[in-house]
DOKOLVEX-535735 format. One record per residue (C-alpha): x, y, z. Coordinates in Angstrom, 1 decimal, always signed. Example, Ala and Ser with C-alpha at 12.3 -4.5 7.8 and 13.67 -1.06 7.14 Angstrom:
BEGIN
- +12.3:-4.5:+7.8
- +13.7:-1.1:+7.1
//
This chain:
BEGIN
- -6.5:-2.7:+7.7
- -7.7:-0.3:+10.4
- -11.4:+0.6:+10.2
- -12.1:+4.1:+9.0
- -14.6:+6.4:+10.8
- -18.2:+5.7:+9.8
- -19.0:+9.4:+9.7
- -17.0:+12.3:+8.3
- -16.9:+15.3:+10.6
- -19.2:+18.1:+9.4
- -17.6:+21.4:+8.5
- -17.3:+23.5:+11.5
- -15.1:+26.1:+13.1
- -13.8:+23.5:+15.5
- -10.0:+22.8:+15.3
- -10.7:+19.4:+16.8
- -12.7:+18.4:+13.8
- -9.9:+19.6:+11.5
- -7.3:+17.7:+13.4
- -9.4:+14.5:+13.5
- -10.0:+14.8:+9.7
- -6.4:+15.4:+9.0
- -5.3:+12.5:+11.2
- -7.8:+10.2:+9.3
- -6.4:+11.3:+6.0
- -2.8:+10.7:+7.2
- -3.8:+7.2:+8.4
- -5.5:+6.4:+5.1
- -2.5:+7.5:+3.1
- -0.2:+5.4:+5.2
- -2.6:+2.4:+4.9
- -2.7:+2.9:+1.1
- +1.2:+3.0:+0.9
- +1.4:-0.2:+2.9
- -1.2:-1.9:+0.7
- +0.6:-0.8:-2.5
- +3.9:-2.2:-1.2
- +2.1:-5.4:-0.3
- +0.5:-5.7:-3.7
- +3.9:-5.0:-5.4
- +5.6:-7.7:-3.3
- +2.8:-10.2:-4.1
- +2.9:-9.4:-7.8
- +6.7:-9.9:-7.9
- +6.4:-13.2:-5.9
- +3.7:-14.5:-8.2
- +5.8:-13.7:-11.3
- +8.9:-15.3:-9.8
- +6.7:-18.4:-9.1
- +5.9:-18.5:-12.9
- +2.5:-16.9:-13.0
- +1.7:-15.1:-16.3
- +1.2:-11.3:-16.3
- -2.4:-11.9:-17.6
- -3.2:-14.3:-14.7
- -1.7:-11.9:-12.1
- -3.8:-9.1:-13.7
- -6.9:-11.1:-13.5
- -6.3:-12.1:-9.8
- -5.5:-8.6:-8.7
- -8.1:-6.7:-10.7
- -5.3:-4.7:-12.4
- -4.8:-4.4:-16.1
- -1.7:-6.2:-17.6
- +0.0:-2.8:-18.3
- -0.2:-1.9:-14.7
- +1.2:-5.3:-13.7
- +4.1:-4.9:-16.1
- +4.8:-1.4:-14.8
- +4.9:-2.8:-11.2
- +7.2:-5.6:-12.4
- +9.5:-3.1:-14.1
- +10.4:-1.6:-10.7
- +12.6:-3.8:-8.5
- +11.0:-4.6:-5.1
- +12.2:-2.6:-2.2
- +14.7:-4.3:+0.0
- +14.8:-4.1:+3.7
- +17.3:-1.5:+4.9
- +20.7:-3.0:+6.1
- +21.1:-3.1:+9.8
- +24.4:-2.7:+11.5
- +25.6:-6.1:+12.8
- +25.4:-5.0:+16.4
- +21.7:-4.3:+16.4
- +19.1:-6.9:+17.4
- +16.7:-8.1:+14.7
//
């Protein structure tokens, strides 16, 4: 995960500060989405490997209801690529 800025820009009338802060928020949102996809994939894989919902919840710090909700949504599949494109 990329490191986040150690300091938050102070409020100012500087557009550069606003742009920097907005870019940091966008990067954090993208990192969160990536992390959530990874957690979902790991939960699905653990369940397919025979782990119990309770064990998955304990290992991930999630509650069993959250784990069941994640398992209720099929994992995202990679988009199909036309056969002519390199992988």
